[in-house]
Rosetta silent file (secondary structure, phi, psi, omega in degrees, C-alpha in Angstrom):
SEQUENCE: XXXXXXXXXXXXXXXXXXXXXXXXXXXXXXXXXXXXXXXXXXXXXXXXXXXXXXXXXXXXXXXXXXXXXXXXXXXXXXXXXXXXXXXXXXXXXXXXXXXXXXXXXXXXXXXXXXXXXXXXXXXXXXXXXXXXXXXXXXXXXXXXXXXXXXXXXXXXXXXXXXXXXXXXXXXXXXXXXXXXXXXXXXXXXXXXXXXXXXXXXXXXXXXXXXXXXXXXXXXXXXXXXXXXXXXXXXXXXXXXXXXXXXXXXXXXXXXXXXXXXXXXXXXXXXXXXXXXXXXXXXXXXXXXXXXXXXXXXXXXXXXXXXXXXXXXXXXXXXXXXXXXXXXXXXXXXXXXXXXXXXXXXXXXX
SCORE:     score description
SCORE:     0.000 S_00000001
   1 L     0.000  140.096 -176.449   25.704   30.249   -9.495 S_00000001
   2 H   -62.078  -35.595 -178.230   22.557   31.746   -8.030 S_00000001
   3 H   -73.054   -5.125 -177.076   20.656   28.478   -8.371 S_00000001
   4 H  -119.391   16.053 -175.533   23.248   26.685   -6.252 S_00000001
   5 L   -79.761  -18.905 -179.492   23.621   29.031   -3.321 S_00000001
   6 L    73.358 -163.623 -177.322   21.289   27.108   -1.053 S_00000001
   7 L  -129.400  140.013  175.338   19.577   28.746    1.921 S_00000001
   8 H    68.874 -143.242 -172.396   21.000   30.221    5.108 S_00000001
   9 H   -60.946  -35.468 -176.203   24.418   29.264    6.354 S_00000001
  10 H   -66.844  -17.218  178.039   25.088   26.552    3.741 S_00000001
  11 H   -82.872   -0.542 -174.583   24.977   29.200    1.020 S_00000001
  12 L  -111.480  149.203  171.839   27.961   31.014    2.502 S_00000001
  13 L    81.965  152.362  177.143   31.681   30.423    2.338 S_00000001
  14 L   -70.533  155.966  179.387   33.896   28.349    0.047 S_00000001
  15 H   -63.164  -27.688  177.414   33.626   24.574    0.121 S_00000001
  16 H   -59.760  -37.942  177.903   37.206   24.454    1.383 S_00000001
  17 H   -66.667  -39.085  177.256   36.082   26.098    4.618 S_00000001
  18 H   -66.541  -35.480  176.907   33.309   23.542    4.971 S_00000001
  19 H   -60.178  -46.967  179.806   35.850   20.788    4.344 S_00000001
  20 H   -63.531  -36.866  177.385   37.966   22.027    7.239 S_00000001
  21 H   -63.347  -40.271  177.783   34.859   22.252    9.427 S_00000001
  22 H   -65.743  -39.850  175.065   34.069   18.610    8.651 S_00000001
  23 H   -59.633  -42.895 -179.996   37.627   17.581    9.505 S_00000001
  24 H   -65.441  -36.613 -179.691   37.271   19.408   12.804 S_00000001
  25 H   -62.816  -47.348 -179.837   33.939   17.755   13.550 S_00000001
  26 H   -71.881  -36.950  177.801   35.316   14.231   13.176 S_00000001
  27 H   -61.737  -39.605  178.073   38.586   15.158   14.894 S_00000001
  28 H   -65.246  -38.569  177.260   36.616   16.409   17.903 S_00000001
  29 H   -61.859  -46.402  178.939   34.635   13.153   17.978 S_00000001
  30 H   -65.774  -38.647  178.215   37.828   11.106   17.955 S_00000001
  31 H   -58.157  -44.081  178.846   39.402   13.385   20.551 S_00000001
  32 H   -60.829  -40.812  179.601   36.503   12.707   22.913 S_00000001
  33 H   -73.094  -35.920  176.637   36.893    8.964   22.540 S_00000001
  34 H   -63.790  -39.503  177.125   40.650    9.110   22.914 S_00000001
  35 H   -61.851  -39.114  179.092   40.191   11.043   26.150 S_00000001
  36 H   -62.276  -36.711 -178.137   37.809    8.340   27.355 S_00000001
  37 L   -94.796   20.562  176.585   40.432    5.671   26.665 S_00000001
  38 L    66.932   31.314  176.804   43.240    7.595   28.368 S_00000001
  39 L    63.314   33.248  174.069   44.759    8.792   25.086 S_00000001
  40 L  -103.980   94.942 -175.724   45.538    5.298   23.882 S_00000001
  41 H   -56.441  -32.635 -177.717   44.731    5.361   20.136 S_00000001
  42 H   -63.659  -20.814  177.880   45.144    1.585   19.836 S_00000001
  43 H   -63.184  -27.703 -179.981   42.065    1.153   22.066 S_00000001
  44 H   -70.422  -12.511  175.605   39.969    2.375   19.130 S_00000001
  45 H   -68.694  -17.588  179.978   40.995   -0.773   17.250 S_00000001
  46 L    54.556   55.739  177.549   38.541   -2.624   19.524 S_00000001
  47 E   -79.957  122.037 -177.015   40.715   -5.716   19.907 S_00000001
  48 E   -77.430  153.206  179.961   38.686   -8.354   21.707 S_00000001
  49 L   -59.103  -36.157 -177.093   39.933  -10.342   24.690 S_00000001
  50 L  -107.530   11.797 -178.617   39.392  -13.634   22.828 S_00000001
  51 L   -69.637  136.696  175.115   40.106  -12.359   19.322 S_00000001
  52 L   -66.585  -11.171  176.680   42.688  -14.377   17.343 S_00000001
  53 L   -81.575  -13.260 -171.222   44.090  -11.001   16.231 S_00000001
  54 H   -59.214  -47.670 -175.276   45.078  -10.094   19.804 S_00000001
  55 H   -58.874  -48.642 -177.923   48.483  -11.776   19.907 S_00000001
  56 H   -64.682  -43.452 -176.865   49.815  -10.200   16.738 S_00000001
  57 H   -67.992  -38.868  178.728   48.492   -6.729   17.538 S_00000001
  58 H   -68.522  -32.179  175.519   49.879   -6.771   21.087 S_00000001
  59 H   -65.055  -35.079 -176.578   53.304   -7.801   19.783 S_00000001
  60 H   -84.541  -34.268 -172.578   53.264   -4.809   17.433 S_00000001
  61 H  -113.600   -7.144 -177.429   51.644   -2.192   19.682 S_00000001
  62 L    84.189 -165.702 -179.147   52.327   -3.415   23.208 S_00000001
  63 L   -67.520  129.861 -178.759   49.729   -3.629   25.971 S_00000001
  64 L  -131.570  161.459  174.314   46.420   -2.111   24.858 S_00000001
  65 L   -71.045  127.637 -175.687   42.938   -1.645   26.281 S_00000001
  66 L   -99.755  151.183  175.914   40.904   -4.680   25.262 S_00000001
  67 E   -97.871  160.098  178.531   37.246   -4.906   24.274 S_00000001
  68 L   -63.932  153.166  174.974   34.880   -7.672   25.425 S_00000001
  69 L    47.531 -120.693 -174.476   34.702  -10.956   23.482 S_00000001
  70 L   -85.624  -17.566 -176.431   35.756  -10.463   19.822 S_00000001
  71 E    82.612 -145.508 -176.833   35.758   -6.643   19.790 S_00000001
  72 L  -136.143 -168.367 -166.655   34.963   -4.772   16.576 S_00000001
  73 L   -81.298  -13.067 -178.695   36.178   -4.224   13.023 S_00000001
  74 H   -56.231  -36.505 -179.334   38.921   -1.646   13.594 S_00000001
  75 H   -63.753  -33.858  179.300   41.419   -4.404   14.333 S_00000001
  76 H   -68.448  -41.211  179.169   40.772   -5.973   10.926 S_00000001
  77 H   -66.791  -33.491  175.468   41.439   -2.715    9.101 S_00000001
  78 H   -63.018  -49.176 -178.614   44.654   -2.330   11.098 S_00000001
  79 H   -60.242  -41.143  179.898   45.854   -5.803   10.127 S_00000001
  80 H   -71.162  -35.032  176.633   45.051   -5.209    6.471 S_00000001
  81 H   -62.026  -32.124  177.804   46.701   -1.782    6.560 S_00000001
  82 H   -75.309  -27.376  179.063   49.882   -3.521    7.719 S_00000001
  83 L  -144.862   81.600 -171.801   49.627   -6.068    4.882 S_00000001
  84 L   -76.473   -6.228 -176.619   47.205   -4.819    2.189 S_00000001
  85 L  -105.514  111.799 -172.355   48.026   -7.499   -0.364 S_00000001
  86 H   -59.079  -32.659 -179.091   46.175  -10.770    0.374 S_00000001
  87 H   -66.714  -19.829 -179.145   48.681  -12.959   -1.466 S_00000001
  88 H   -94.673   -2.632 -176.324   51.397  -11.782    0.973 S_00000001
  89 L   -73.111  136.962  178.149   49.412  -12.525    4.149 S_00000001
  90 L   -88.691  168.039 -176.615   50.814  -15.214    6.441 S_00000001
  91 H   -58.109  -37.193  179.818   48.648  -17.840    8.197 S_00000001
  92 H   -63.971  -41.174  178.776   48.638  -15.958   11.521 S_00000001
  93 H   -65.018  -44.628  179.814   47.349  -12.805    9.826 S_00000001
  94 H   -62.691  -37.583  177.163   44.669  -14.712    7.950 S_00000001
  95 H   -65.935  -38.735  179.146   43.578  -16.365   11.184 S_00000001
  96 H   -65.125  -30.862  178.689   43.392  -12.965   12.879 S_00000001
  97 H   -75.365  -19.450  176.127   41.104  -11.673   10.147 S_00000001
  98 L    68.954  -40.621  175.443   38.745  -14.621   10.823 S_00000001
  99 L  -140.132   73.183 -170.224   37.120  -14.283    7.383 S_00000001
 100 H   -61.384  -33.312  178.259   39.912  -12.976    5.123 S_00000001
 101 H   -62.290  -32.548  178.200   37.961  -13.319    1.889 S_00000001
 102 H   -81.724  -45.225 -175.526   35.352  -10.951    3.312 S_00000001
 103 H   -67.285  -40.233 -176.987   37.708   -8.571    5.157 S_00000001
 104 L   -73.041   -9.333 -176.307   40.118   -8.079    2.277 S_00000001
 105 L   -78.860    3.883  178.538   37.266   -7.134   -0.076 S_00000001
 106 L  -125.585   74.731 -165.029   37.257   -3.538    1.285 S_00000001
 107 H   -84.031  -22.419 -165.707   40.782   -2.397    0.425 S_00000001
 108 H   -65.533  -47.718 -177.331   40.707    1.395    0.073 S_00000001
 109 H   -58.939  -54.166  179.775   40.595    2.497    3.719 S_00000001
 110 H   -66.166  -30.712  178.463   43.469    0.303    4.965 S_00000001
 111 H   -63.556  -43.406  178.026   45.473    0.969    1.802 S_00000001
 112 H   -69.491  -43.723 -174.897   45.313    4.722    2.420 S_00000001
 113 H   -64.093  -37.644 -178.319   45.802    4.454    6.179 S_00000001
 114 L   -99.683    6.488 -177.377   48.948    2.347    5.941 S_00000001
 115 L    49.448   51.791  177.344   50.282    3.935    2.741 S_00000001
 116 L    71.284   24.041  178.576   50.304    0.565    1.057 S_00000001
 117 L    84.612   12.433 -176.974   51.677   -1.252    4.102 S_00000001
 118 L   -89.858  -15.057 -175.923   54.800    0.920    4.356 S_00000001
 119 L   -84.020  148.477  173.784   54.053    2.540    7.736 S_00000001
 120 L   -71.604  171.672 -171.715   55.214    1.072   11.063 S_00000001
 121 H   -53.821  -55.000 -174.872   52.589   -0.095   13.578 S_00000001
 122 H   -68.550  -33.913  175.608   51.897    3.088   15.566 S_00000001
 123 H   -66.842  -30.878  177.260   51.985    5.252   12.449 S_00000001
 124 H   -66.333  -41.895  175.799   49.441    2.887   10.905 S_00000001
 125 H   -60.026  -44.463  177.847   47.070    3.496   13.831 S_00000001
 126 H   -61.444  -36.976  177.694   47.565    7.238   13.320 S_00000001
 127 H   -64.110  -38.589  177.585   46.838    6.731    9.630 S_00000001
 128 H   -60.961  -40.348  178.186   43.546    5.016   10.419 S_00000001
 129 H   -70.339  -41.492 -176.556   42.504    8.059   12.466 S_00000001
 130 H   -63.031  -40.064  178.995   43.780   10.553    9.880 S_00000001
 131 H   -63.908  -37.516  176.948   41.734    9.015    7.069 S_00000001
 132 H   -61.411  -43.113 -179.343   38.606    9.304    9.217 S_00000001
 133 H   -63.773  -46.358 -179.317   39.292   13.001    9.794 S_00000001
 134 H   -65.874  -37.028  176.911   39.906   13.683    6.100 S_00000001
 135 H   -65.928  -35.288  175.834   36.804   11.696    5.131 S_00000001
 136 H   -61.060  -39.801  176.343   34.773   13.796    7.564 S_00000001
 137 H   -62.899  -43.811  179.113   35.881   16.901    5.713 S_00000001
 138 H   -64.096  -39.223 -179.893   34.875   15.411    2.373 S_00000001
 139 H   -60.928  -47.937 -178.255   31.508   14.336    3.767 S_00000001
 140 H   -66.736  -43.217  179.622   30.603   17.818    4.995 S_00000001
 141 H   -61.920  -43.083  179.679   31.862   19.536    1.825 S_00000001
 142 H   -67.124  -38.865  178.686   29.914   17.129   -0.404 S_00000001
 143 H   -63.315  -43.726  178.704   26.766   17.497    1.718 S_00000001
 144 H   -65.487  -40.578  177.918   26.930   21.290    1.493 S_00000001
 145 H   -60.496  -42.660  177.915   27.558   21.096   -2.268 S_00000001
 146 H   -66.359  -39.123  178.844   24.459   18.911   -2.686 S_00000001
 147 H   -62.728  -42.338  178.420   22.425   21.237   -0.479 S_00000001
 148 H   -64.424  -44.955 -177.898   23.406   24.223   -2.598 S_00000001
 149 H   -63.150  -36.303 -174.573   22.671   22.430   -5.855 S_00000001
 150 L  -105.551   11.421  174.803   19.261   21.234   -4.632 S_00000001
 151 L    55.797   47.999  174.972   18.384   24.365   -2.640 S_00000001
 152 L   -92.449  144.692 -178.009   18.196   22.653    0.730 S_00000001
 153 L   -81.099  171.890 -179.982   18.294   24.859    3.842 S_00000001
 154 H   -58.950  -39.080 -178.633   20.822   24.804    6.644 S_00000001
 155 H   -60.549  -39.367  178.976   18.467   22.853    8.905 S_00000001
 156 H   -62.070  -41.976  178.484   18.311   19.989    6.405 S_00000001
 157 H   -64.981  -42.491  179.966   22.106   19.808    6.347 S_00000001
 158 H   -61.353  -43.088  177.910   22.270   19.926   10.155 S_00000001
 159 H   -64.901  -42.570  179.496   19.780   17.053   10.424 S_00000001
 160 H   -61.452  -38.405 -178.031   21.656   15.114    7.760 S_00000001
 161 H   -82.918   -3.052  174.195   24.975   15.548    9.557 S_00000001
 162 L   -83.606    7.662 -177.683   23.509   14.385   12.882 S_00000001
 163 L   -56.365  114.478 -178.209   23.638   10.874   11.409 S_00000001
 164 H   -66.347  -25.576  179.384   24.855    8.492   14.167 S_00000001
 165 H   -63.016  -31.828  179.399   26.221    6.058   11.590 S_00000001
 166 H   -64.177  -49.599 -174.756   28.849    8.601   10.558 S_00000001
 167 H   -76.130  -29.517  173.866   30.300    9.049   14.033 S_00000001
 168 H   -62.495  -43.738  178.182   30.003    5.363   14.853 S_00000001
 169 H   -62.508  -41.563 -177.639   32.175    4.588   11.829 S_00000001
 170 H   -61.531  -47.181 -173.832   34.715    7.238   12.834 S_00000001
 171 H   -80.693  -20.926  177.073   35.243    5.955   16.387 S_00000001
 172 H   -92.412   -1.191  178.515   35.143    2.276   15.414 S_00000001
 173 L    55.143   53.631  175.148   37.678    2.899   12.615 S_00000001
 174 L  -110.834  173.620 -173.349   35.605    1.295    9.881 S_00000001
 175 L   -89.226    1.321 -174.233   35.361    2.187    6.193 S_00000001
 176 H   -63.504  -44.527 -178.778   31.729    3.383    6.198 S_00000001
 177 H   -61.789  -45.280  178.654   32.487    7.085    6.645 S_00000001
 178 H   -61.481  -45.892 -179.506   35.040    7.098    3.829 S_00000001
 179 H   -63.261  -42.625 -179.581   32.702    5.202    1.490 S_00000001
 180 H   -63.596  -44.893 -179.851   29.748    7.472    2.312 S_00000001
 181 H   -61.899  -43.509  179.070   31.793   10.646    1.761 S_00000001
 182 H   -64.820  -39.024  179.318   33.060    9.403   -1.606 S_00000001
 183 H   -64.456  -43.776  178.546   29.536    8.403   -2.672 S_00000001
 184 H   -66.862  -37.334  176.079   28.108   11.833   -1.830 S_00000001
 185 H   -63.823  -37.261  175.757   31.011   13.524   -3.614 S_00000001
 186 H   -62.913  -41.404  176.762   30.236   11.351   -6.634 S_00000001
 187 H   -63.559  -41.277  178.845   26.607   12.481   -6.557 S_00000001
 188 H   -62.868  -42.096  177.811   27.676   16.112   -6.320 S_00000001
 189 H   -64.240  -42.214  179.543   29.988   15.678   -9.316 S_00000001
 190 H   -59.961  -45.870 -177.683   27.245   13.930  -11.289 S_00000001
 191 H   -65.815  -21.504  175.859   24.751   16.709  -10.669 S_00000001
 192 L   -90.414    6.941  177.385   27.265   19.208  -12.015 S_00000001
 193 L    82.442   11.633 -179.497   27.566   17.193  -15.232 S_00000001
 194 L   -97.054   75.313 -173.536   31.007   15.755  -14.405 S_00000001
 195 H   -61.703  -44.075 -178.465   30.233   12.149  -15.228 S_00000001
 196 H   -61.120  -44.291  177.833   33.862   10.984  -15.383 S_00000001
 197 H   -62.872  -41.988  178.636   34.682   12.425  -11.974 S_00000001
 198 H   -60.497  -42.820  179.658   31.516   10.876  -10.575 S_00000001
 199 H   -60.333  -44.193 -179.729   32.431    7.448  -11.949 S_00000001
 200 H   -63.104  -44.036 -179.460   35.882    7.607  -10.324 S_00000001
 201 H   -66.764  -39.509  177.990   34.439    8.678   -6.958 S_00000001
 202 H   -66.021  -39.139  177.792   31.740    5.984   -7.070 S_00000001
 203 H   -62.894  -41.270  178.211   34.362    3.358   -7.915 S_00000001
 204 H   -64.618  -39.064  178.368   36.446    4.513   -4.944 S_00000001
 205 H   -60.816  -42.886  179.276   33.388    4.342   -2.682 S_00000001
 206 H   -67.144  -31.998  176.537   32.759    0.726   -3.712 S_00000001
 207 H   -71.717  -25.189  174.812   36.420   -0.108   -3.052 S_00000001
 208 H   -76.222  -40.416  175.700   35.982    1.315    0.441 S_00000001
 209 L  -157.516  121.327 -168.267   32.849   -0.764    1.012 S_00000001
 210 H   -61.482  -26.639  179.605   31.247   -2.845   -1.693 S_00000001
 211 H   -61.755  -22.217 -178.141   27.657   -2.047   -0.652 S_00000001
 212 H   -73.881   -1.398  166.897   28.225    1.510   -1.876 S_00000001
 213 H   -64.546  -18.795  177.018   27.939    0.226   -5.436 S_00000001
 214 H   -62.298  -32.354 -176.876   24.219    0.626   -4.670 S_00000001
 215 H   -64.752  -52.454  176.581   24.544    4.419   -4.940 S_00000001
 216 H   -66.831  -31.247  177.222   25.614    4.588   -8.623 S_00000001
 217 H   -64.867  -43.358  177.815   23.246    1.752   -9.510 S_00000001
 218 H   -66.912  -37.177  177.419   20.318    3.645   -7.985 S_00000001
 219 H   -63.940  -40.821  177.786   21.468    6.846   -9.679 S_00000001
 220 H   -61.607  -43.175  178.703   21.572    5.058  -13.024 S_00000001
 221 H   -63.942  -37.614 -177.077   18.022    3.792  -12.507 S_00000001
 222 H   -71.962  -26.638 -172.943   16.817    7.270  -11.529 S_00000001
 223 H  -117.021    6.474 -175.352   18.327    9.018  -14.562 S_00000001
 224 L   -60.270  -35.720 -177.311   18.209    6.352  -17.288 S_00000001
 225 L   -69.371  -42.063 -175.636   15.270    7.991  -19.083 S_00000001
 226 L   -86.793  -32.842 -177.203   16.786   11.481  -19.291 S_00000001
 227 L  -134.734   69.215 -171.765   20.491   10.622  -19.605 S_00000001
 228 H   -61.005  -42.834 -179.511   20.704    7.017  -20.885 S_00000001
 229 H   -64.244  -57.110  177.072   24.374    7.075  -21.956 S_00000001
 230 H   -59.821  -34.167  179.383   25.817    8.648  -18.803 S_00000001
 231 H   -63.685  -41.908  177.983   23.425    6.568  -16.695 S_00000001
 232 H   -63.515  -40.574  179.618   24.767    3.351  -18.192 S_00000001
 233 H   -64.393  -45.481 -175.892   28.332    4.535  -17.583 S_00000001
 234 H   -73.361  -23.364  178.747   27.702    5.528  -13.985 S_00000001
 235 H   -82.317  -29.269 -172.765   25.816    2.320  -13.253 S_00000001
 236 H  -105.494  -44.637 -173.085   28.351   -0.097  -14.712 S_00000001
 237 H   -61.370  -39.070  179.193   31.856    1.372  -14.737 S_00000001
 238 H   -64.097  -16.166 -179.868   32.190    1.833  -10.942 S_00000001
 239 H   -77.991  -23.880 -171.279   31.569   -1.888  -10.531 S_00000001
 240 H   -64.311  -46.687 -179.805   34.602   -2.967  -12.545 S_00000001
 241 H   -62.453  -42.134 -177.775   37.383   -2.160  -10.026 S_00000001
 242 H   -70.448  -34.784  176.718   35.654   -3.788   -7.069 S_00000001
 243 H   -66.749  -40.508  177.747   34.746   -6.874   -9.094 S_00000001
 244 H   -63.883  -42.283  179.483   38.337   -7.176  -10.306 S_00000001
 245 H   -65.192  -40.738  178.382   39.640   -6.790   -6.748 S_00000001
 246 H   -61.786  -35.573  177.315   37.208   -9.392   -5.430 S_00000001
 247 H   -64.989  -40.127  177.237   38.497  -11.805   -8.073 S_00000001
 248 H   -63.261  -44.914 -179.742   42.062  -11.199   -6.861 S_00000001
 249 H   -63.122  -44.087 -179.915   41.016  -11.762   -3.239 S_00000001
 250 H   -61.033  -38.579  178.180   39.113  -14.934   -4.127 S_00000001
 251 H   -66.940  -39.111 -173.821   42.196  -16.267   -5.924 S_00000001
 252 H   -80.513  -44.377 -172.416   44.508  -15.394   -3.034 S_00000001
 253 H  -132.467    3.501  178.102   42.511  -16.311    0.079 S_00000001
 254 L    95.826  172.826 -179.043   39.164  -17.674   -1.089 S_00000001
 255 L   -84.343  137.370  179.728   35.619  -16.338   -1.158 S_00000001
 256 L   -76.809 -177.996 -176.558   34.316  -14.717    2.004 S_00000001
 257 L  -110.757   28.525 -176.825   31.117  -15.446    3.882 S_00000001
 258 H   -62.909  -18.886 -179.922   29.380  -12.082    3.456 S_00000001
 259 H   -61.350  -22.497  178.610   26.264  -13.726    2.019 S_00000001
 260 H   -70.504   -1.937  179.119   25.278  -14.582    5.591 S_00000001
 261 H   -82.461   -0.634 -174.190   24.531  -10.889    6.143 S_00000001
 262 E  -123.367  151.559  178.384   21.162  -11.157    4.376 S_00000001
 263 L  -151.983 -172.375  177.392   17.790  -12.718    5.161 S_00000001
 264 L   -66.675  149.577 -177.613   14.107  -12.326    4.342 S_00000001
 265 L   -52.144  125.062  177.663   12.756   -8.749    4.726 S_00000001
 266 L    83.488  -18.276 -174.614   12.285   -7.919    8.401 S_00000001
 267 H   -65.295  -37.537 -179.060   13.388  -11.337    9.619 S_00000001
 268 H   -63.077  -44.240 -179.752   16.765  -10.116   10.867 S_00000001
 269 H   -65.875  -43.106 -179.319   15.276   -7.367   13.030 S_00000001
 270 H   -63.591  -41.916 -178.125   12.598   -9.651   14.486 S_00000001
 271 H   -69.535  -33.108 -174.374   15.120  -12.380   15.316 S_00000001
 272 H   -87.567  -25.943 -171.309   17.617   -9.982   16.906 S_00000001
 273 H   -53.305  -40.445 -179.062   15.263   -7.695   18.867 S_00000001
 274 L   -60.580  -22.924 -177.938   14.959   -9.895   22.028 S_00000001
 275 L   -98.431    5.324 -178.673   18.712   -9.623   22.584 S_00000001
 276 L   -65.967  126.912  175.368   19.083   -5.864   22.171 S_00000001
 277 L   -89.503  -15.646  179.251   20.926   -4.303   25.085 S_00000001
 278 L  -127.727   89.719 -178.769   20.166   -0.789   23.824 S_00000001
 279 H   -59.571  -27.615  178.709   16.484   -0.454   22.835 S_00000001
 280 H   -61.744  -48.002  178.005   17.110    3.166   21.781 S_00000001
 281 H   -61.660  -39.268  179.154   19.499    2.077   19.043 S_00000001
 282 H   -62.246  -47.037  179.424   17.057   -0.632   18.025 S_00000001
 283 H   -63.194  -39.497 -179.817   14.130    1.763   17.736 S_00000001
 284 H   -66.174  -40.827  178.735   16.252    4.249   15.813 S_00000001
 285 H   -64.509  -44.984  178.142   17.434    1.590   13.352 S_00000001
 286 H   -62.031  -44.778 -179.138   13.890    0.350   12.721 S_00000001
 287 H   -61.558  -39.180 -179.723   12.627    3.916   12.321 S_00000001
 288 H   -63.134  -43.967  178.983   15.379    4.724    9.827 S_00000001
 289 H   -64.837  -44.270 -179.140   14.497    1.769    7.617 S_00000001
 290 H   -64.567  -46.259 -179.246   10.755    2.514    7.809 S_00000001
 291 H   -63.827  -38.392  179.301   11.176    6.243    7.136 S_00000001
 292 H   -61.718  -44.529  179.712   13.503    5.541    4.211 S_00000001
 293 H   -71.294  -34.910  176.174   10.972    3.269    2.560 S_00000001
 294 H   -65.319  -33.825 -179.464    8.125    5.685    3.328 S_00000001
 295 H   -64.873  -23.136  177.496   10.137    8.475    1.693 S_00000001
 296 H   -60.215  -36.031  179.034    9.997    6.543   -1.581 S_00000001
 297 H   -82.008  -38.596 -174.068    6.285    7.397   -1.744 S_00000001
 298 H   -75.734  -30.199 -166.472    6.568   10.872   -0.251 S_00000001
 299 L   -64.202  142.506  171.332    9.527   12.199   -2.227 S_00000001
 300 L  -103.225    4.076 -177.364    9.231   14.818   -4.917 S_00000001
 301 L  -118.897  126.737 -171.623   12.844   14.305   -5.989 S_00000001
 302 H   -69.115  -46.267 -174.360   13.756   11.353   -8.191 S_00000001
 303 H   -61.936  -52.932  179.105   17.419   10.864   -7.252 S_00000001
 304 H   -67.471  -26.293  177.283   17.004   10.642   -3.451 S_00000001
 305 H   -60.414  -47.676  179.570   13.835    8.570   -3.882 S_00000001
 306 H   -65.330  -36.298  178.087   15.802    5.817   -5.622 S_00000001
 307 H   -65.548  -42.303  176.895   18.571    6.074   -3.045 S_00000001
 308 H   -61.275  -37.847 -179.582   16.076    5.667   -0.205 S_00000001
 309 H   -61.362  -52.549 -173.974   14.636    2.634   -1.953 S_00000001
 310 H   -70.033  -39.221 -178.794   17.916    0.735   -2.284 S_00000001
 311 H   -75.788  -33.459  175.373   19.306    1.634    1.149 S_00000001
 312 H   -65.907  -42.680  177.476   15.975    1.064    2.881 S_00000001
 313 H   -64.689  -39.226  177.421   15.630   -2.350    1.262 S_00000001
 314 H   -56.985  -44.563  177.953   19.226   -3.162    2.269 S_00000001
 315 H   -63.784  -38.583 -177.952   18.307   -2.473    5.889 S_00000001
 316 H   -66.796  -33.978 -175.575   15.135   -4.544    5.621 S_00000001
 317 H   -98.656    5.492  177.050   16.930   -7.626    4.254 S_00000001
 318 E   -70.399  141.514 -171.428   19.957   -7.430    6.565 S_00000001
 319 L   -82.123  174.378 -178.328   20.282  -10.554    8.686 S_00000001
 320 H   -57.100  -35.770 -175.752   20.200  -11.103   12.430 S_00000001
 321 H   -60.302  -30.275  177.127   24.017  -11.040   12.696 S_00000001
 322 H   -88.186  -43.785  179.804   23.980   -7.312   11.814 S_00000001
 323 H   -66.302  -16.668 -179.538   20.710   -6.420   13.539 S_00000001
 324 L   -57.326  -31.963  172.963   22.013   -8.042   16.744 S_00000001
 325 L  -120.509   98.263 -175.990   23.739   -4.717   17.424 S_00000001
 326 H   -56.047  -25.657  175.830   21.453   -1.980   16.033 S_00000001
 327 H   -62.561  -34.153  174.907   24.381    0.459   16.162 S_00000001
 328 H   -64.671  -42.242 -179.707   26.003   -1.715   13.481 S_00000001
 329 H   -63.365  -40.108  177.897   22.867   -1.492   11.374 S_00000001
 330 H   -61.169  -34.247  178.415   22.832    2.311   11.680 S_00000001
 331 H   -73.186  -38.866 -178.008   26.380    2.311   10.343 S_00000001
 332 H   -64.596  -42.231 -175.696   25.562   -0.074    7.494 S_00000001
 333 L  -109.442   29.602 -177.014   22.632    1.985    6.173 S_00000001
 334 H   -59.704  -27.695  175.858   23.820    5.435    7.231 S_00000001
 335 H   -59.214  -29.899 -178.680   23.250    6.855    3.692 S_00000001
 336 H   -59.747  -29.987 -179.848   19.518    6.322    4.204 S_00000001
 337 H   -60.791  -52.259 -178.314   19.575    9.029    6.898 S_00000001
 338 H   -67.425  -42.406 -176.969   20.730   11.754    4.511 S_00000001
 339 H   -68.704  -31.966  175.433   18.619   10.602    1.571 S_00000001
 340 H   -66.055  -40.449  175.398   15.486   10.484    3.724 S_00000001
 341 H   -60.147  -46.249 -179.618   16.147   14.095    4.766 S_00000001
 342 H   -60.301  -41.781  179.935   16.634   15.031    1.121 S_00000001
 343 H   -66.221  -44.686 -170.986   13.382   13.295    0.152 S_00000001
 344 H   -81.620  -15.904  178.356   11.218   14.739    2.875 S_00000001
 345 L   -77.135  136.441 -178.267   12.389   18.316    2.550 S_00000001
 346 L   -59.036  141.921  176.578   10.142   20.357    0.209 S_00000001
 347 L   -82.249  115.305 -175.579   11.519   20.976   -3.283 S_00000001
 348 L   -93.804    8.755  179.641   11.818   24.742   -3.607 S_00000001
 349 L   -68.019    0.000    0.000   12.626   24.819   -7.299 S_00000001
């Protein structure tokens, strides 16, 4: 359709070609990190020297490059990929997860990576990388589809895809990239009038990371006046699978401690700032939250305005434990990067 061709490079080529380009982009990012770690994929799990997960993972994968202190979240997704059903987890596995009620509440990424727990250890690590690559393809294809639909130029897409949160998620083997890609694909489907497809994609995004339920909720708020029925469906139905799964997890291993991730607006950043080892990441995280909230006033487009509001507020109320490493915060609110670009770019309709 002429109204969806976009401007410049994004208006050219089938979405399948863009999907492959996105896969290549994330694959190249992972390749660079694998080269840094001497081609040891297990190093990307970020298993900490003092992590209770270390013993089990080293028995399964052998000697691996260790990260300082506790490491990062990739090791948790590996453990869950090996045993995706919380009721089947043994005490050692639950201890390795440290907060199993919280960790098990994001099932989609490890479920896909381990094919339901059927893959052996090294194949599971490969699966974690493969899902990141495939999610990168979906992210780029969905971004280009949105750019075409909303007549955004190539530069806007390039700025949107320079999002550090995307690549941080890929190399740390977390579920943020997968959730973000599914959420953007859901938005693209919604804008094309495919409400059912959008609901399924939004539900999958929330199963990858529960915070991504904010995207359909904000979309429902933005479109309730013009499309009340579909808005109600898209705001409520994607919540049902993740709520049902959380109930299963709570029954099996108890309720997690994720509530500690929130505080009063701005308090987390102020409390964490004195300990930042990378002021650049800190400044970038603060700027992203501020620009996202400023875009709420500036925007001429209703849908991205609401998205900037919810993701900007999420960043503002995130607690010190997340702000302590601003790179983590950039990963948590990475959707705000794209939606701020969408808001601030002139509407050419």
